[in-house]
Structures are given as structure tokens and as C-alpha cells.
C-alpha positions in Angstrom: -9.9 -1.7 18.6 -8.8 -2.1 14.7 -11.5 -1.1 12.4 -12.2 -0.1 8.8 -13.5 3.5 8.8 -14.2 3.8 5.5 -13.5 1.4 2.5 -13.9 2.1 -1.5 -13.9 -0.8 -3.8 -13.0 -0.6 -7.9 -11.3 -1.9 -10.7 -8.0 -0.3 -9.2 -8.0 -2.6 -6.1 -9.4 -1.6 -2.6 -8.8 2.1 -0.6 -9.5 2.1 3.2 -8.9 4.1 6.1 -8.3 2.1 9.3 -7.9 2.6 12.6 -5.4 0.5 14.2 -4.2 -0.1 17.6 -2.8 -3.9 17.4 -0.5 -6.1 15.6 -1.2 -7.7 12.4 0.4 -10.9 11.9 2.3 -11.7 8.9 0.7 -11.9 5.7 0.5 -11.2 1.9 -1.7 -10.0 -0.7 -2.2 -10.5 -4.4 -2.2 -6.2 -4.8 0.6 -3.8 -4.0 -0.1 -2.6 -1.0 0.6 1.1 0.4 0.4 2.3 3.9 0.4 5.8 4.8 0.0 7.2 8.4 -2.4 9.9 8.7 -2.5 10.2 12.7 -1.8 9.2 16.0 1.7 7.2 17.4 3.6 6.1 14.7 4.4 2.3 14.1 6.4 0.1 11.9 5.2 -2.2 9.0 7.4 -5.0 8.7 8.1 -6.3 4.8 11.0 -9.2 3.5 12.7 -6.1 2.5 13.3 -4.2 5.8 11.2 -2.6 8.6 9.6 0.7 7.8 8.9 3.8 10.6 5.5 4.6 9.7 5.0 8.4 10.5 4.0 11.5 8.5 6.5 11.7 6.0 7.5 7.9 6.0 5.0 5.3 4.0 5.6 1.6 3.1 5.5 0.0 -0.6 5.0 -3.8 -0.5 5.2 -5.7 -3.6 2.5 -8.4 -4.1 2.8 -11.2 -2.7 5.3 -9.9 -0.4 5.2 -10.8 3.4 4.3 -8.1 5.8 3.3 -7.1 9.6 2.0 -4.2 11.3 2.9 -3.1 14.3 2.2 -0.5 16.6 4.2 1.8 18.7 1.6 1.6 21.7 -0.9 -1.4 22.1 -4.6 -0.1 22.6 -3.7 3.1 21.3 -5.1 3.5 17.7 -3.4 5.6 14.7 -5.2 6.4 11.5 -3.6 4.9 8.0 -4.6 5.0 4.6 -4.1 1.8 3.2 -4.5 0.8 -1.0 -4.3 -2.3 -2.2 -3.2 -1.8 -6.0 -4.5 -4.4 -8.6 -1.3 -5.2 -10.9 -3.5 -5.5 -13.9 -5.3 -2.0 -13.4 -1.9 -0.2 -12.9 -0.5 -1.5 -15.8 -3.8 -0.8 -17.7 -4.5 2.2 -16.3 -0.6 3.7 -16.9 -0.7 2.3 -20.4 2.3 0.0 -18.8 2.4 -3.2 -20.8 6.2 -4.3 -19.7 4.9 -3.6 -16.0 4.3 -5.8 -12.8 3.8 -3.6 -10.0 6.9 -4.1 -8.1 8.5 -1.3 -5.8 11.8 -0.5 -5.5 12.3 -0.3 -1.7 9.6 -1.0 1.0 10.3 2.9 2.6 8.6 5.6 1.1 9.7 9.1 1.5 6.5 10.8 1.5 7.1 13.9 -1.5 4.8 17.1 -1.2 2.8 15.6 -3.8 2.4 12.3 -1.9 1.5 14.3 1.0 -1.4 16.4 -0.8 -2.5 13.5 -3.0 -2.8 11.1 0.6 -4.5 13.8 2.4 -7.0 14.7 -0.7 -7.7 10.7 -0.9 -8.1 11.0 2.8 -11.0 14.0 2.6 -12.7 12.0 -0.3 -13.0 8.9 1.7 -13.8 10.4 4.8 -16.8 12.1 2.6 -15.4 15.5 3.1 -14.4 16.1 -0.7 -15.7 15.1 -3.6 -16.2 11.3 -4.5 -16.4 11.4 -8.0 -12.3 11.6 -8.8 -11.2 8.8 -6.2 -9.9 6.3 -9.3 -8.1 9.5 -10.4 -6.6 10.6 -7.2 -5.8 6.8 -6.1 -4.0 6.1 -9.5 -1.9 9.5 -9.1 -0.8 8.3 -5.9 0.1 4.8 -6.7 2.2 6.3 -9.9 3.7 9.0 -7.3 4.2 6.7 -4.9 5.9 3.7 -7.7 8.1 6.7 -9.1 9.3 7.6 -5.8 10.0 3.7 -4.3 12.2 4.2 -7.5 13.9 7.5 -6.7 18.0 7.0 -7.4 17.2 3.3 -8.3 17.4 1.8 -12.1 14.0 0.3 -12.7 15.6 -1.9 -15.6 18.2 -3.4 -13.2 15.4 -4.6 -11.0 14.2 -8.4 -11.5 10.5 -7.2 -12.0 9.5 -10.7 -12.7 11.0 -12.2 -9.4 8.4 -12.9 -6.6 9.2 -13.3 -3.2 8.8 -16.8 -2.6 5.5 -18.2 -0.7 5.3 -20.8 1.8 4.1 -24.3 0.7 0.5 -24.0 1.9 0.1 -20.0 0.6 1.1 -21.4 -2.5 -1.4 -24.6 -2.4 -4.3 -22.1 -1.1 -3.9 -19.5 -4.1 -6.3 -21.4 -6.4 -8.9 -21.9 -3.4 -9.2 -18.2 -2.5 -9.1 -16.9 -5.9 -12.5 -18.3 -6.7 
């Protein structure tokens, strides 16, 4: 059964610990999306920019409004994930990045030692083991480290920061209704 074990909402968006054991159909979010594998069988995240094998060393970075889906490797046997939904406005304001819409350089994210430490610390805090007073700072640090890692070896200036993935007609028409 897929379920949320812990959820923390804030001005940044949402941080969630999920136990996932079945596929999640293609969908999109208005927020940037980071998916970190915490335990259990590895799985895949498919995005419009490619398929990412999710394991202890590789995470998925999904741009706002980018279509993505989740595919477990073993149906019925759950895996645990830390999933962040990052508000573009919050990310820009928190980092004083007036020019920056939240756009990740690539979907496959190599988890550096710093990212792994931040994921473990955030996992403990959301699980009630570590201090919760610094959650927003941890989330920003993890989002920023992930953003920077997604652009490692790439030119941020060369990317088109405004271009968003095309949305299906029904999705575009429903956005104003969902926003209220």
C-alpha cells in the first residue's frame, strides 16, 4: 500500500516521507520536485527528460509542470522515499535569486556526500528523531545542493529558464480551477 508516513508543510512547499509500492500514473505539479530513495527495492521515475533509476546514490529532479511518473521495481513490496515539492517563489526569495525560476539542469541527480547528509538529517527530523526547528533551513539547503548538482558540468546560462514543458489541453484548462 502506498502511503505518506510524515508530511511537513511550509512556505517552501511540502516535504513528505512516502512508502510507495505501486505505480503512480503520469502527472505534473506546479512545484519543483525532488525524489530521494531511502530504503527498500529501487525503482524508476520517468520524466519528460528521461528515466531515472532511483537508488541510494541517484535521485530524480523534476521541473515545475514537468510530467513524471513513478514505477516500482517490485509491486507490493514498498520502498521509502523523501519527496520534496519546492515552491518556485520560495526558492527564488530564500536564495535572493530574483532571476531564477526553479529549473533543474537534468532529471538524474547524483547524490553527493553533502546531499546524502542533508537527506539523512531531514529524514530523521521528519521521522521525529531529530530536531524539527530547522526543517525549513534543511529543506532549502537540500534544494539548493540538488539544484547546483543538477547543473554540474552544464551551463545554467545556456538553458532556457522560461521554457516550461508543454501541458496537455485539459491540464492547461484545469489550472485556474485547481489554483483556487
